[in-house]
C-alpha positions as CSV (number, residue, x, y, z in Angstrom):
1,X,-28.0,-34.7,29.4
2,X,-26.3,-36.9,32.3
3,X,-23.0,-36.9,29.2
4,X,-23.3,-32.6,28.9
5,X,-23.7,-32.4,33.0
6,X,-20.5,-34.6,33.2
7,X,-18.3,-33.6,30.7
8,X,-19.3,-29.4,31.6
9,X,-17.7,-30.5,35.6
10,X,-20.0,-27.3,36.2
11,X,-17.8,-27.1,40.0
12,X,-14.1,-27.6,37.9
13,X,-13.9,-26.2,34.7
14,X,-9.8,-27.4,35.1
15,X,-10.9,-30.5,34.9
16,X,-13.3,-30.6,31.3
17,X,-12.1,-33.2,29.2
18,X,-12.6,-33.8,25.7
19,X,-14.4,-36.7,25.1
20,X,-13.6,-39.3,23.1
21,X,-16.3,-39.2,20.4
22,X,-15.9,-35.7,19.8
23,X,-19.0,-35.0,20.9
24,X,-18.3,-32.5,23.9
25,X,-14.6,-30.3,22.7
26,X,-12.7,-26.8,22.7
27,X,-13.0,-23.9,20.4
28,X,-10.9,-21.7,20.9
29,X,-11.8,-18.3,20.1
30,X,-9.9,-18.6,16.7
31,X,-11.5,-20.9,15.7
32,X,-14.7,-19.5,15.9
33,X,-14.0,-16.7,14.3
34,X,-12.5,-17.9,11.4
35,X,-15.9,-20.1,10.2
36,X,-17.8,-18.7,8.2
37,X,-19.8,-15.2,9.6
38,X,-18.3,-15.8,12.9
39,X,-21.9,-18.0,14.6
40,X,-22.2,-19.9,16.4
41,X,-23.8,-23.0,14.6
42,X,-22.2,-26.0,15.5
43,X,-23.3,-28.7,12.7
44,X,-21.2,-31.6,13.0
45,X,-24.1,-32.0,15.5
46,X,-26.4,-33.3,12.9
47,X,-29.4,-35.5,13.3
48,X,-28.5,-38.4,11.4
49,X,-32.1,-38.8,11.2
50,X,-32.8,-35.3,9.2
51,X,-30.7,-36.4,6.2
52,X,-33.8,-39.1,6.0
53,X,-37.0,-37.9,4.6
54,X,-38.4,-41.1,4.3
55,X,-38.0,-41.5,8.2
56,X,-39.5,-38.4,9.3
57,X,-43.4,-38.1,10.0
58,X,-46.3,-36.9,8.2
59,X,-45.9,-32.6,8.3
60,X,-49.7,-33.7,9.3
61,X,-49.3,-36.1,12.4
62,X,-45.7,-32.7,13.3
63,X,-48.9,-29.8,13.4
64,X,-51.0,-31.9,15.3
65,X,-48.7,-32.3,18.2
66,X,-47.7,-29.4,18.1
67,X,-51.3,-28.3,18.1
68,X,-51.5,-31.0,20.9
69,X,-48.5,-29.0,23.5
70,X,-49.1,-26.2,22.5
71,X,-52.7,-26.8,24.1
72,X,-51.3,-28.6,26.9
73,X,-49.0,-25.4,27.3
74,X,-52.2,-22.7,27.6
75,X,-53.5,-25.2,30.4
76,X,-50.4,-24.5,32.6
77,X,-50.4,-21.1,32.0
78,X,-54.1,-20.9,32.9
79,X,-53.4,-22.1,35.8
80,X,-50.4,-20.3,36.4
81,X,-52.4,-16.8,36.1
82,X,-55.3,-18.1,38.4
83,X,-52.5,-18.8,40.9
84,X,-51.7,-15.9,40.4
85,X,-54.8,-14.6,40.9
86,X,-55.3,-13.4,37.5
87,X,-58.8,-14.0,36.5
88,X,-58.4,-15.5,32.6
89,X,-60.8,-15.0,30.2
90,X,-60.0,-16.6,27.5
91,X,-63.0,-16.8,24.5
92,X,-62.8,-20.9,24.9
93,X,-61.9,-22.7,27.2
94,X,-58.4,-24.5,26.9
95,X,-60.4,-28.0,28.1
96,X,-63.0,-27.8,25.4
97,X,-60.3,-27.2,23.3
98,X,-58.7,-30.7,24.2
99,X,-62.1,-32.0,24.8
100,X,-63.0,-31.2,21.1
101,X,-59.7,-32.7,20.0
């Protein structure tokens, strides 16, 4: 993120410069509308790791990580709801779900 912040120059847009590797560069309106369907899908920012299926995590590992992230988010949302004075009455407490995992 630091590289982007440096290139973005929020305080002085006129000082923005493209990076040597081309990762952060300007696009004109004409460049954008000339693309198929004129969208902002910047495909040149591809993650090379996604091209090698053998190096990707197994689906069950990805699913478990998603479950863990959602459970942690549930705990945080419950805390926010309680801090706002709400009464949290889930069918199963998030702590119980995490303890079972």
